[in-house]
N, C-alpha and C positions, 0 to 999 in steps of 0.2 A: 426540570423533570425529576431528578433524584438529588436530594440534599442530605448531607451528613452534618449534624449539628453537635459538635463536641462529643462524638461517639466514642465509647470505650468498651472493651471486652476483657474482663478479668475472670479467669477460671478459678475454681475452688482451691487449687493448689498454689495459688498466687501468681500463676503465669499471666502476664499481660500480653494479649494478642494484638489489641488495638488500643492506642492511647491518645485520647483527645483529638479525634479525627474530625476535621471540618472541611468539606469540599462540596462542590456542586457540579453535576453533570447536566449539560443543557439538552433540550429536546433535539433528537436527531444526531447527537454527537456520539462518536465512538471513542471511549477512553480506555487505554490499555493500562493495566495494573502490573507493575514489574517490581522485582526485588528478590533477594535470596529466599530459600526455603525457610518458613517459619516467621516471615516478616509481617504477616497479617493481611496479605492481599486477598486470599480466598475467604478468610473470615469476613473481611469487609464486604465482599461481593455477596456472600450468603446471608448477610444481615438484611439485604434488600428484600429477599423472598422469605425471610423468617426461618430459614433452616438453621440459622444461628441467631440467638437473641442477644442484643447488647445489654451490658450491665449499667451503662450510663449513656446519657444523650439521647438523641432522636434520629431516626431515619425517615425521611419524608419522600413519598412517591406522589408526584403530581399535587404537591401541597398538603397531603394527608399523611399523618403518622402511621407507618405500617403496623405498629404495635396495637393499634385500635381496630385493625381489620382482620377478618376471618382468614387464617393462614391458607386454607384450602382454596377459597375463592381468590385470594391474592395470587397464589401460585398459578392459577389457571389463566391469569392475565399477564404472566411473565414467562417468556421463553427461557429455557434452561438447557444448555448444551455442555456436556462434560467430556473429558478425554476418553472415557470408556464407553461413550455413546449411550449405553443403557437401554438398548432396544429389547423388546420382548422376544425371546428366541422362538416362541411357539406361534408367533403371529407374522403374517406376511408383511412385506415392506409397505404396501398400501394401507393395511390395517394399522400398522405401527404409526404411520404418519397421520392417520385419521383419529387417533386416540383422543386428543383433546377436544376437537370439534364434536365428537360423539358425547363426551362428558358434559359439554356445554349445551346439549340438547338437540343437536342437529340429527336429522335422520341418517341412517347408514349410507344411503345413496348420496346425500348432500356431503357428508363427511368424506366419502371416498372420492367424490368429484373434486373437492377442495384438495385432497391429498394428491391426486393426479396432477393438478395444476402446479403444486409446490414441487413435486418431483421433477417436473419439466423445468421449473425455475432454477433448481440447483444442478441441472444438467444430467438428470437421469430419465430415461424413457420409461414412462409408467407401463407401457405395453411389454417392455422387455424385463424391467426390474420389479414391477408392482407385485407380482405373485410369487416372487422369490422370498426366501427366508434369510434372516441376517447372516447365517453361517455360509450362505451361498454368495456373499458379497466380499469384495476386497475391503481393506481397511479404509481406503479413501472413499469408497462408495458408502460404507456404513456411516462415516462422518457426514457425508452429504445428507443421508437420510435423517441423521440426528438434527442437522440444521433445519431441514424441511419440517420435521415434527415440531421443532421449537417455534416455527413460524405459522403453524397450522391454524391457530386461533387469532392470527393477526395481532399479536401482542405489541404494545407500544415499547416494551422494554425487553432486551435480550441480555441474559447473563451467560457468559461463555468462559468455562474454566479449562484452560489448556486444550481447546477443542481439536487442535491439529497435532498434538504432541505425540501421538502414538503411530504416526505414519512416517514413511521414509522422506528424506529431504526433498526429493523431486516432486512427490505427490503433495507434500506439505506446501511447497511454493505454488503449485498449481491451485490448491485449495485456497490459499491466501489471495491469489489473484482473482479467483472467482468470487470469493466473499467480498472483496473490495468492490467489484462490479455490482454485486447484489446490494451491498449497503448504499452505494451511490444511487441506486434506483429506489430503495425502500426507505432509507433514512430512519432506521430504528435508533432508539437510544440504547447504546451497548456498553456494558462493562465487560472487558476482555482480559482475563488473567493469563499471563504467559511468563515463562522464564527466559524466553528468547528475545534478546534486545533487538535483533534484526526484525523479528516479527512485530514487536511493539512499535518500532519506528515505521515500518512499512504500512501498518494498518491504522494506527491511532491518529485521530484528530488532535488529541492530547495524550500525554503520558503521565501517569502517577507513579513516582518512584518511592517505594516504601523501604524503611529501615527500622527493624525491631519494633514494629507496631506504630511507628510514626510516619507521617507523610513528609518525605524529604524534599520533594519538588513536584509540582503539577504545572505542566506547560506543554507547548507544542513540541513534537519531537525535534524540530530544528533548533529551538531554543535550549532544550535540555542538552543536546549534543554540542551546541555552539557556546553555551553559557551555563555550565552546571552550577547549581546553587551552592555547593560546597565540595570539599574533597571527597566525601563519601559518594556523592552522585558521580563526580568525575571518575572515580575509581570503578564504580559499578558499570557505567556505560562503556568504559574501556579506553585505553590509550589510543585506539584506532577510531575514536569517535568522529574524526575528520572524514575518514573513509565512509563511515556509516552515514554521515550527513549527506554524502553524494546522492544517496537513494531518496532523500526527501527534498532535494533542491532541483527544481525543474529547469530545463533549458529555457533561457530567456533569449528571444530573438534579437534583443538589443545587444547581446554579447557576440553576435555572429560577425565574422569577417566576410567581405564580399570579394571573392577571388576573380581572376580573369575568366571571362566566359566566351565561348564560341558556340555556334549553332550547328546542328547536324548537317544541314544542307549548305553551309557556307563553303565556298570554294576553298580547297585546302591551301592553295597558294596565298589567298588573301588572309586567311587565318594565321598562317605562318608569319606573314609580313607584319601583321598587327602585334603578334606576340613578341617578335624581335624588337619592334619599335617600343613596346612597353617594358622590355627587358625581363620577360618571364619565360620560364622553360616549359610550364605546364598550364593547362586551362581546363576548366570544367566544361563538359559538353552537355547542352540542353536541347530538348526537342522543341517542336513548334509551340507546344502548350506551356513551356517553361518547366517541364519535368526533367529530372536528372537522368541522363543517358549514360554518362561515364566521364572519362577524362582523356586527354590527348597530349602527347609530347610535341612541341613545336619542331623538334629535330626530325620527328618521324613523318612530318607532313611533306609530301612531294609537291612538285609543281602542278600536277593535274589531279582531277577527281575532287571529291568533297570530303569534309571532315568525317562524315558517316563511314567512309571506307577505312578509316584509320583509328577511330575512337576505340577505347578499351573500356570494359565494364568496370563500374565502381560499386562495390557491395557495402562499403562502410558508410551507412546512413542510418538515421533514426528519425522517427516522427517528431513533430514540434512539441508534443505533450510528453516527451520522454524525460527521464531524470538525467542528471549529470552522471550518475552511476551507469545507466544504460549507454550513454555516449562514450564514457571511458572504456567500458567493457567491449563495445564495438570496435573502438580503436585498437585495443589489444588483440581481439579476436582476428582482425584482418591485418594486423601489423601495419596500421595506417598512421600517417602523420597528421591526419585530420579526419573529421567525420562530417558528412553532409547532413543538413537538417531539412526535412521535407514537410510541407503542409499535408496534414492527414487526408484531406479531400483532394484527390487528383494528383497527389505527389509533387506539387509545385515546389521547386527549389527555392530555399530561403536564404541559404548561406552556409558557412562551414564553421565548425568549432575545432580549435586546436588545443593541445595540452596546455599551452600558456594561457589561452583564453579561458579554458575550463578552470584552471587554478585561480585566475583572477575573479571569475564568476563566483566560485565557492567562497573566496575571501570576502567579496562584497556581500554575499548573502549572509555570512556570519555577522559582519559588521552592521548591516542594515537591520537584521533580525534582533540583535542585541542592543540596538540603539547607539552603537559606538560610531557609526559612520553614516553619512548620506550616500546614496547610490553612486554619485559621480566622484566620490573620493577615492575609489579604487579604479585605476585606469587599466584598460585592456590594450595591450600593444598590438601592432600589426602582425599579420601572419608571418612567422619566420620563414625565410626562403628555404633553408635546408630542411627544417623540421616538417614543413607542410608540403614541400616539393613544388612550390610555385616559383 
């Protein structure tokens, strides 16, 4: 979709902003551009919509050199979102969002109808927010309007320059999550400039790490974190890149341990007898549908009644599509020796992940991603009795 062919940008004073850049962004892919200030990432992005003209090489959009295209028409086909949002202060939210469809010849009614659809898409109620003015919105709401306006003409390409950089960390994380869901649905081709490594890792299908105008590495976040191309990339992504990698490594059900299980309606005496015979102190309690109810201590089970009467609630759980970071955070939040993994539909219990298993899963992920190991070369041990409480 977007291809840079030996692209360079040199300013009259001799400053080299971009030097011999060659890379390709595939259709429907989100590539994050990261690097220190002045490394050329914003310059690279703005050469796509001709806000910056290269001094050498070519930038191609859908196979056509952008230098041969009318810049105004080109920009109407490309969504552009910046940190300052750039909303027109004298126009309502609905009219701001309808700007590009109106310029493309749609009637005011059609453009406003399209704008209302997009406001809903980014989580803003057009009936509530549509007739407000930008100064009446929070920072996060203005950013959402900026994204909606960029999508208004249904462009194949989005250019985003620090779009969430001006909001507080809590709102920023929420916007990142919502944009991930939006991108999963719309699959735009996106260049996303950010200084935030965590943001780049969380959002990008691939990361482009820049260093003084050159491309130091272009790869998946997992590979950049697990196998940096050189010392510069390793230093830039940080010594804690192993922790960052947790956020891009999903829970794999093959890594889960299967603990002792009892059912809610099992007679307490029978459950206690089985647990003693198996030599375990604790068991996971499931309901009739296989969903997680909690846990129970064998010592707490009397001779009468059912497991239901003595089971305790278990809050340390994550869905099967969670990342290892979410699993680890849940363990810490609940001071738990293990975290249960549940199927998203119906909450069916799949198994548990312990710190030892989590560590082994991360090591294996790094090895497999970098080609150093086959999956089965990193073993996951059994659930430790003391750590997991079984």
